[in-house]
N, C-alpha and C positions, 0 to 999 in steps of 0.2 A: 629819242631816249636811249637808253641802253638798258638794259634788265643783266643784272649782275643775278649768277645761279649761284644758288650756297652748297658744297658740300660737304655731306655729312661724313665722317670716317667711323665708318664699323670697327666693331672686333675683328683680327685678322684670323686664320684658323689655327696658331701654334697659339694664338693669346687664349681662346674658348680653351683647347687643351690641357692648358696651363690650370685654367681653373677649374676646369672638373678632374683631374689627377690633384689638386687640393682639396676639394670637397671631396674627393674617393677618400684620401689619406685623412683627414677631420673624422667621415664618418667610420673608416674603419678603426682609427681612433678609440672612437667611442665605445663603439661594438665590442671591440680588444679591454678596454676600460670596464664596460659591462661584466665580462664575462669572468674576469679581474676578480673583480667583486663577486657574483655571484658563486666560484670556485669557493673563496674565501670564506662566505657563507656557510657552506658543504663542511669545511673545514671546521670550522665553528659549532654547528651543528653536532656535527659525530663527536667532535670535542665535549660535548654534554656528556654523552656516553662514557667518556675515560675518566672522566671529573668523577658521575653518580659513582661507578664501579669501585674508583679506590678507594673515594668516600665511604662505601657500604660495607668494604672488605677493611676497612682501617676502624670501623664499627665493629664486625664484630669479630677483630684480634683483637682488642684492646675488652668490648661486655661477654662475648660469646653468644652475640646473640644480634637479631636482624632490626634494624633500623624500621619502627613504624611497627615492629610486629613484636618489638622489644616487652615482655611481659612484666618488667622489672624496671622501668625507664623512670617513677616516679622515685624511684631509691639510688638512682645514679649520680645526685649530689647535683642535678643540673641546678644555673640559676637563671631563672628568666622571669623578665615583667610582664612579658602580654600572653599570647593563649596559656589555658591551663597544658603539661605534661600528662597527655594519656598513656596509659599501656596499653599492647597491642593483645592476641591472645597467646602468644605465644607456638605459635602452632607451627611455625617455618615458611609461613606463606604471607607476603602483603597485601593485605585483604582490601578490593577496591569497594565490596556492595554496598558501603556509606556513600562515597565520595568518590572518581575517580582523575576528575580533571587539578581541586583545590586551584584554581584560578580564581584570579582577583575577581570579588564580590558570588564568588561560590559558595557553599557554606564549606566554614575548613575544618571537619569531623573524618572521621576515619582513621586506617593506617595509611594509607599513601601520604595525607596529608602531615600526620604525624612522623611519616618516615622524613617528611623533607623537615621538620623542628628538628627531631633527635640527632639526624645527623648537623644541623647550625649548633646547637645545643654544645654538644659532642665537640665543635671547633672543628669536623671535616669539613663543614660547604657552608657556602657564603652563602648572606642571607638574611633576613629575619624571618620570625612568625611563621607560622603554616601554608603559605601561600605558595605553589610551584611556581618554579624560575620559567623564564621563555628563551624562547630560542630565536636566531638571528629569521627565520622566516615567518617568525610569528604568534602561533603555537604556542602552547605549554609542554613542560618535559615532566616527566614524570618517573618515579620506582614505582615500580608495581610487578605483581603476578598477572599477565596477559589473559589467561585464560581464564579469571575470575568475571571475565564480562559478557564469555565465550561467544563472539566476535569473530574469532578466526575458526576460517575454513581449509582446511582438516582443523579439528580445534587441535589448539597448542596452548600448551603451559609451561610453565617455568616456574620458579619459586619467587627469584628477583628478574627483574629485565628494566630497563631505559626504555621510556614509549614516548615517543611524539606524538602529542595532536594536530591533526590537518597540515600534514607535512604534504609537500606536491610530489604527484606522481614521479615528476623528472627529478626532482631531490630525494624521494624515496631510492631508483632506479641507480644516479650516482655516488649516494651511500654506499647503497649494495655492494657494488662491480668495485667499487674502490676499499673497501673495510670488509665484504665478508665473503662469500660464496662465487664473485665475478661471473656471476648468474645474467645476465639481466633478462632472461628467458622466464624462467624458474625461480630468479631471488626470492619473488613473491611466498611464495610456501615453502622452500628449500632454505637450510644453513639457517645459523644463531639471530639474523634478519628476516621478520615475516612483514604482512600485513595485513588489517582485517578487511581490507579489499584486494583486488590480484592490482599492484602497480606497474606489473613488469613489463616489459616494452612491447613483448607480443600482444600484449593485451590494452596498452593504454598509449600507444602511438602516436595517435589525434588528439590524446587528450592529456599534454605534458601536464598541465597547468589544474588538472582534477586532485580537488584533497580528498588524502588517504585519511579516514578516521581518525585508526592509528595504527601508525607504523612502529615496531619492538626489533630490543635490539637485546636477547638473553645476556645475563652478565658469567 
C-alpha cells in the first residue's frame, strides 16, 4: 500500500508582505479620517465663538444693549410663544449668578439664558427658547461674563465671552494655538482665551482627554 503525502502550500513572504501593506494602508486611512473629523470638530467649535460674537455685536448695534443684560428687552417688540421674555439689569455684564449652563433640563433663568433668547428673538442666532446650544464635543456653549463664576485663576473678567463647558484639554490647546496667542505652554492663563483649569500642554501632556470645566474666549 502506498501512502500519498498531502502537501499544503503556505503564504509566501511576498504575499504576507502585500497583506501587511494593505492592512497598514487601511489603518492609516482610518486614523487619517479620524484626524480630519477631529479637526473639523475643532473648527466648528471655534465657529461657535464667531457666531456668538457676530450675533452679540449685531444686537448691540441695533438696540444699544447687550443681549441677556438688556434692561428693555420686553419693550423690543419680540414675538414669543415660548418662555417669558425677561429684562436684564443693564449693568453691562452678562451675569451668571442664577444659571451659567442653561443646559437642557436645567433651570432656564438668568441673564445667560436670556442672552440666548434675546439673540434668537432678534433673529441673530439660530435655535429656539433659552436653552444653550451644544458644540461638537458634546457640552454647551454660552455667552457670559466668565469672572462671574470666580473659577479663573488668576481671576479673569470680561463683560462678555463665549464659553464652552467641558472642553477637553487637547481641544482647548488646539483652539488656543490656532486662534488665540499660539502658546500651548501659557495659553490657559494669557491672551483672550483662558481656562478655569490649566489646559496647557506643559501641565496636561498626559491628560489630553481630561475636561476643562470652563474654557472662555473674550469677545
